[in-house]
C-alpha positions as CSV (number, residue, x, y, z in Angstrom):
1,X,110.0,195.3,-12.3
2,X,108.2,195.2,-8.6
3,X,110.9,197.2,-6.3
4,X,109.6,195.5,-3.3
5,X,111.3,192.3,-4.2
6,X,114.6,194.1,-4.3
7,X,114.3,195.0,-0.2
8,X,114.4,191.9,1.5
9,X,117.7,191.0,3.5
10,X,118.1,188.3,6.3
11,X,119.1,189.5,9.7
12,X,120.3,186.6,12.4
13,X,121.0,187.0,16.1
14,X,121.0,184.3,18.6
15,X,120.2,181.5,15.8
16,X,117.2,183.2,14.9
17,X,116.8,184.0,11.3
18,X,114.4,187.1,10.1
19,X,113.5,188.0,6.9
20,X,113.5,192.0,6.6
21,X,112.3,194.4,4.5
22,X,112.7,198.1,4.4
23,X,111.3,200.7,5.0
24,X,108.6,198.4,5.9
25,X,109.8,195.7,8.7
26,X,107.9,192.4,7.8
27,X,109.5,189.2,9.5
28,X,108.9,186.2,7.7
29,X,109.2,183.6,10.3
30,X,111.5,180.7,9.5
31,X,114.1,180.4,12.3
32,X,114.4,178.3,15.6
33,X,112.3,179.8,18.2
34,X,109.0,178.6,19.8
35,X,106.6,180.8,18.1
36,X,105.9,183.7,15.7
37,X,105.9,186.4,18.7
38,X,109.3,185.4,19.8
39,X,111.0,185.8,16.4
40,X,108.8,189.3,15.9
41,X,110.2,190.4,19.1
42,X,113.9,189.2,18.2
43,X,113.7,190.9,15.0
44,X,112.6,194.0,16.8
45,X,115.4,194.1,19.0
46,X,118.2,193.1,16.0
47,X,116.9,196.4,14.0
48,X,117.2,198.6,17.7
49,X,120.8,197.6,17.6
50,X,121.2,199.6,13.9
51,X,121.2,203.2,13.6
52,X,119.1,204.9,10.4
53,X,122.2,205.1,8.3
54,X,123.2,201.4,8.9
55,X,119.7,200.2,7.8
56,X,120.0,202.2,5.0
57,X,123.3,200.5,3.8
58,X,121.8,197.1,4.5
59,X,118.4,198.1,2.2
60,X,121.0,199.1,-0.6
61,X,123.1,196.2,-0.3
62,X,120.1,194.0,-0.6
63,X,119.4,195.3,-4.0
64,X,121.9,192.9,-5.4
65,X,120.9,190.6,-8.0
66,X,120.3,186.9,-7.0
67,X,119.3,183.8,-9.1
68,X,115.6,183.4,-9.1
69,X,115.7,186.6,-7.1
70,X,116.0,184.1,-3.5
71,X,118.2,186.8,-1.9
72,X,120.2,184.2,-0.1
73,X,122.2,186.6,2.0
74,X,121.9,186.5,5.9
75,X,123.6,189.2,8.2
76,X,124.2,188.5,11.8
77,X,125.0,191.4,14.2
78,X,127.6,190.3,16.4
79,X,128.3,193.8,17.7
80,X,128.2,197.3,16.8
81,X,129.9,197.2,13.9
82,X,130.5,194.0,13.5
83,X,128.5,192.0,10.9
84,X,128.9,188.3,9.5
85,X,127.6,187.8,6.0
86,X,126.2,184.4,5.4
87,X,123.9,182.3,3.4
88,X,120.4,180.8,4.1
89,X,120.0,177.0,2.8
90,X,116.2,177.4,2.3
91,X,117.3,180.2,-0.6
92,X,119.7,177.8,-2.4
93,X,118.8,176.5,-5.8
94,X,120.3,172.9,-5.5
95,X,118.6,171.7,-8.7
96,X,120.2,174.5,-11.3
97,X,123.2,175.5,-9.1
98,X,124.3,172.4,-7.1
99,X,127.9,173.7,-6.0
100,X,126.3,177.2,-5.0
101,X,128.3,179.1,-7.5
102,X,125.3,181.4,-8.3
103,X,125.0,181.9,-4.7
104,X,128.5,183.1,-4.2
105,X,128.2,185.4,-7.3
106,X,125.1,186.7,-5.4
107,X,127.0,187.4,-2.1
108,X,129.9,189.1,-4.2
109,X,127.0,191.7,-5.3
110,X,126.0,191.8,-1.8
111,X,129.5,192.9,-0.6
112,X,130.0,195.1,-3.5
113,X,127.0,197.2,-2.6
114,X,127.5,196.8,1.2
115,X,131.0,198.2,0.7
116,X,129.9,201.2,-2.0
117,X,126.8,202.4,0.2
118,X,128.9,202.2,3.4
119,X,131.3,204.5,1.7
120,X,128.5,206.9,0.6
121,X,127.4,207.0,4.4
122,X,130.8,207.9,5.5
123,X,131.7,204.3,6.6
124,X,134.6,201.8,6.0
125,X,134.0,198.2,5.4
126,X,136.7,195.8,6.3
127,X,136.3,192.2,5.5
128,X,137.7,188.7,5.5
129,X,136.2,185.3,4.0
130,X,135.8,182.8,6.7
131,X,134.3,180.2,4.9
132,X,135.9,177.0,3.7
133,X,133.0,175.8,1.6
134,X,130.7,177.4,-0.6
135,X,128.2,175.5,1.6
136,X,129.1,177.4,5.1
137,X,126.5,179.5,6.8
138,X,128.8,181.9,7.8
139,X,130.8,183.3,5.1
140,X,132.6,186.8,5.6
141,X,132.9,188.5,8.6
142,X,133.2,192.5,8.3
143,X,134.3,195.4,10.4
144,X,132.5,198.4,9.7
145,X,134.0,202.0,11.2
146,X,133.3,205.8,10.3
147,X,135.4,207.1,7.5
148,X,135.5,210.1,5.1
149,X,132.2,209.7,3.2
150,X,132.7,209.2,-0.8
151,X,130.5,210.8,-3.2
152,X,128.4,208.3,-4.7
153,X,124.8,208.5,-6.2
154,X,123.0,205.6,-4.1
155,X,119.9,206.4,-6.0
156,X,121.1,204.7,-9.0
157,X,121.3,201.7,-6.9
158,X,117.8,201.7,-6.3
159,X,117.3,202.4,-9.8
160,X,119.3,199.1,-11.1
161,X,117.2,196.8,-12.8
162,X,118.3,193.1,-14.4
163,X,115.4,192.6,-16.8
164,X,117.0,192.2,-20.5
165,X,114.7,195.2,-22.0
166,X,116.4,198.4,-22.3
167,X,120.0,197.0,-22.5
168,X,122.8,198.9,-24.5
169,X,124.0,196.4,-27.3
170,X,126.8,198.3,-28.5
171,X,130.3,196.7,-28.1
172,X,132.4,198.0,-25.1
173,X,135.3,200.3,-25.9
174,X,138.7,200.1,-24.0
175,X,137.6,202.9,-21.5
176,X,134.7,200.8,-20.8
177,X,136.5,197.8,-20.3
178,X,139.3,199.4,-18.2
179,X,137.2,201.0,-16.1
180,X,135.4,197.8,-15.1
181,X,138.4,195.8,-14.5
182,X,140.6,198.6,-13.2
183,X,143.2,197.8,-16.0
184,X,144.0,194.6,-14.2
185,X,145.3,191.6,-16.3
186,X,143.7,188.3,-16.7
187,X,140.0,189.4,-18.3
188,X,139.1,188.3,-21.7
189,X,136.3,190.4,-23.4
190,X,134.6,188.5,-25.9
191,X,132.6,190.9,-28.3
192,X,128.7,189.7,-28.8
193,X,129.0,189.8,-32.6
194,X,132.4,188.0,-32.9
195,X,132.3,184.4,-33.6
196,X,133.3,183.3,-30.0
197,X,130.4,185.4,-28.8
198,X,127.9,184.2,-31.4
199,X,129.3,180.5,-30.0
200,X,128.5,181.4,-26.5
201,X,124.9,183.0,-27.4
202,X,123.9,179.8,-29.1
203,X,125.6,177.4,-26.5
204,X,123.6,179.2,-23.7
205,X,120.4,178.8,-25.4
206,X,120.9,174.9,-26.0
207,X,121.5,175.0,-22.3
208,X,118.7,176.9,-21.2
209,X,116.3,174.6,-23.5
210,X,117.8,171.5,-21.9
211,X,117.1,173.1,-18.3
212,X,113.8,173.8,-19.0
213,X,112.9,170.4,-19.8
214,X,114.6,168.8,-16.8
215,X,111.7,168.5,-14.4
216,X,113.6,169.2,-11.2
217,X,114.9,172.6,-12.5
218,X,111.4,173.5,-13.5
219,X,109.8,172.4,-10.2
220,X,112.6,174.5,-8.5
221,X,111.8,177.8,-10.6
222,X,108.3,177.5,-10.1
223,X,108.6,177.4,-6.3
224,X,110.2,180.9,-6.8
225,X,107.7,182.4,-9.1
226,X,105.2,184.8,-7.1
227,X,102.5,185.4,-10.0
228,X,100.0,187.7,-7.6
229,X,100.3,190.6,-5.8
230,X,99.3,189.0,-2.6
231,X,102.2,186.5,-3.3
232,X,104.5,189.1,-3.9
233,X,103.4,191.1,-0.7
234,X,104.2,187.9,1.3
235,X,107.2,186.8,0.0
236,X,109.0,190.0,-1.0
237,X,111.3,187.5,-2.9
238,X,111.3,185.8,-6.0
239,X,110.2,186.3,-9.8
240,X,107.3,188.4,-10.5
241,X,105.6,188.7,-14.1
242,X,107.3,192.3,-14.2
243,X,110.7,191.1,-13.7
244,X,110.1,188.3,-16.4
245,X,108.8,191.2,-18.7
246,X,105.6,189.8,-18.9
247,X,103.5,193.6,-18.6
248,X,100.3,194.8,-19.7
249,X,97.6,192.9,-20.2
250,X,99.6,189.4,-20.6
251,X,101.2,190.5,-17.0
252,X,97.4,191.0,-15.8
253,X,96.4,187.7,-17.2
254,X,99.1,185.9,-16.0
255,X,99.1,187.2,-12.3
256,X,95.1,186.5,-11.8
257,X,95.3,183.1,-13.5
258,X,98.7,181.6,-13.3
259,X,100.0,179.1,-10.6
260,X,102.8,176.8,-9.4
261,X,101.3,174.0,-11.7
262,X,101.4,176.7,-14.9
263,X,105.3,176.6,-14.9
264,X,105.4,172.9,-15.2
265,X,102.9,172.8,-18.3
266,X,104.7,172.4,-21.5
267,X,103.3,175.3,-23.0
268,X,105.0,177.4,-20.4
269,X,108.3,175.7,-21.1
270,X,108.3,176.0,-24.7
271,X,107.0,179.7,-24.5
272,X,110.1,180.4,-22.3
273,X,112.6,179.1,-24.8
274,X,110.7,180.6,-28.0
């Protein structure tokens, strides 16, 4: 996978929204200031308020997965150690996720990464949910303080991938389940090869087929696919051929000749559900 698509996170201050990539800091202008130069200056001011470790923590948090890799999170630096985590409307997927359910899952993954990364760098994260709705811009207030570092291999966070290839297909064992759930009740594990697991797999396939032929959903998907290297460098978000497991000669071909309209063609839809 093109790892640059996992490096974006949004910083906000004073109503200005900046998309930032680490270690190379690139503003994508989409805020409320009068000109690009003003936003770039504001972005530099925001970043100067963070130390090197804080920037590393945010970079690791931004490795969280999200639908179509929209990276919908925002971070507002209210004061030292006081960050407000939110979401950016332009990165929502209303056609396939009108209730922002997937956005909330993405924010949860972002927060999980934030807490783990902060612990590895000797910080403790306290937080409270302030949102009243999944569509609120501001979602979570955090307080970050110094604490004893927790041993955690943060490089494994950078190595994570959300592609389907290479997945271990064996059934989970009891020890695996206990590790994931913390032995808390209320969790149901459905084995992949059980009758229930097969039913869910078939239902998911049918739902994907229906969504593929729904034009509104396909238009939205087309908006988030970055076929060329140039698009990938420009946006630092969205789906790439590699992230869709299109590699080798096929990856070169679609990266060179496919565009937004290609996603809307019947042949693309049929291949996607084959």
